[in-house]
C-alpha positions as CSV (number, residue, x, y, z in Angstrom):
1,M,0.0,0.0,0.0
2,K,2.9,2.3,0.6
3,T,3.9,2.3,-3.0
4,K,0.4,3.3,-4.1
5,T,0.4,6.2,-1.7
6,K,3.8,7.3,-2.8
7,T,2.7,7.1,-6.5
8,I,-0.5,9.1,-5.8
9,D,1.5,11.7,-3.8
10,E,4.0,11.9,-6.7
11,Y,1.2,12.2,-9.2
12,I,-0.5,15.0,-7.1
13,E,2.9,16.8,-6.8
14,K,3.4,16.6,-10.6
15,V,-0.1,18.0,-11.1
16,W,0.5,20.9,-8.7
17,T,3.9,21.6,-10.3
18,T,2.3,21.6,-13.8
19,L,-0.5,23.9,-12.6
20,D,2.1,26.2,-11.1
21,K,4.0,26.3,-14.3
22,L,0.8,26.9,-16.3
23,S,-0.1,29.7,-13.9
24,E,3.3,31.3,-14.3
25,A,3.1,31.0,-18.0
26,H,-0.4,32.5,-18.0
27,V,0.8,35.5,-15.9
28,K,3.8,36.0,-18.2
29,N,1.5,35.9,-21.3
30,M,-0.9,38.4,-19.7
31,K,2.0,40.8,-19.0
32,D,3.3,40.4,-22.5
33,H,-0.2,41.0,-23.8
34,E,-0.5,44.2,-21.7
35,K,2.9,45.4,-23.0
36,F,1.9,44.6,-26.6
37,Q,-1.4,46.6,-26.1
38,E,0.6,49.6,-24.6
39,D,3.0,49.5,-27.6
40,I,0.0,49.5,-30.0
41,E,-1.5,52.5,-28.2
42,K,1.9,54.3,-28.3
43,D,2.1,53.6,-32.0
44,R,-1.4,54.9,-32.6
45,K,-0.7,58.1,-30.7
46,A,2.6,58.6,-32.6
47,S,0.8,58.0,-35.9
48,K,-2.0,60.4,-35.0
49,E,0.5,63.1,-34.0
50,K,2.5,62.6,-37.2
51,Y,-0.7,62.8,-39.3
52,K,-1.5,66.1,-37.5
53,Q,1.9,67.5,-38.2
54,M,1.7,66.5,-41.9
55,E,-1.7,68.0,-42.2
56,K,-0.4,71.3,-40.7
57,M,2.5,71.2,-43.1
58,H,0.3,70.6,-46.1
59,K,-2.1,73.4,-45.1
60,K,1.0,75.7,-44.8
61,D,2.2,74.6,-48.2
62,F,-1.2,75.0,-49.7
63,L,-1.5,78.6,-48.3
64,E,2.0,79.4,-49.6
65,L,1.1,78.1,-53.1
66,K,-2.2,80.1,-53.0
67,N,-0.2,83.2,-52.1
68,M,2.3,82.5,-54.9
69,Q,-0.6,82.1,-57.3
70,K,-2.1,85.5,-56.3
71,E,1.3,87.1,-56.7
72,T,1.8,85.5,-60.1
73,N,-1.7,86.6,-61.2
74,K,-0.9,90.1,-60.0
75,Q,2.4,90.2,-61.9
76,M,0.7,88.8,-65.0
77,K,-2.0,91.6,-64.9
78,E,0.7,94.2,-64.5
79,T,2.7,92.8,-67.4
80,D,-0.5,92.6,-69.5
81,R,-1.3,96.2,-68.7
82,H,2.2,97.3,-69.5
83,L,2.2,95.4,-72.8
84,K,-1.1,96.9,-73.8
85,E,0.3,100.4,-73.1
86,K,3.4,99.7,-75.1
87,F,1.3,98.2,-77.9
88,S,-0.9,101.3,-78.0
89,E,2.2,103.5,-78.1
90,L,3.6,101.3,-80.9
91,K,0.3,101.6,-82.9
92,M,0.5,105.4,-82.5
93,Y,4.1,105.5,-83.6
94,V,3.5,103.2,-86.5
95,G,0.6,105.4,-87.5
96,N,3.1,108.4,-87.5
97,V,5.8,106.5,-89.5
98,G,4.4,107.6,-92.8
99,R,4.1,111.2,-91.7
100,N,7.6,111.5,-90.1
101,N,9.5,109.2,-92.5
102,G,10.3,106.6,-89.8
103,D,12.0,108.9,-87.3
104,V,9.4,108.2,-84.5
105,A,9.6,104.5,-85.0
106,E,13.4,104.5,-84.6
107,E,13.0,106.6,-81.4
108,F,10.6,104.0,-80.0
109,F,13.0,101.1,-80.4
C-alpha cells in the first residue's frame, strides 16, 4: 500500500507543479499582452501626431502656393497692362511713321 500512496503523492505533486508552471506562463502571457497593447497604443498616438503634423505642413504649403498664385496673377496683370500700353504706343508710332519718315519708330526702339 505504501507504493500506491507514494505514487499518488508523486502524481499529485506533478499535477501541482504543472499547474504552477501553467499559472506562471499565464501570468507572463498576460504581462506580454499588456505590454503589446501599450505598444500598440503608443504607435497609434505617434501616428496620429505625425498625421496632424503632416496636415499642418500641407495646409501651410497650400497657403503658400495660394499666395504665390495670387502674386503671379498680379504680376501677369501688371505685365499685360504694361504690354497693352506699349502696344498702344507702338500703334500710335507706327501710324506716324508715314508722316515722319520713320523717325518716330526709330526713337521707340
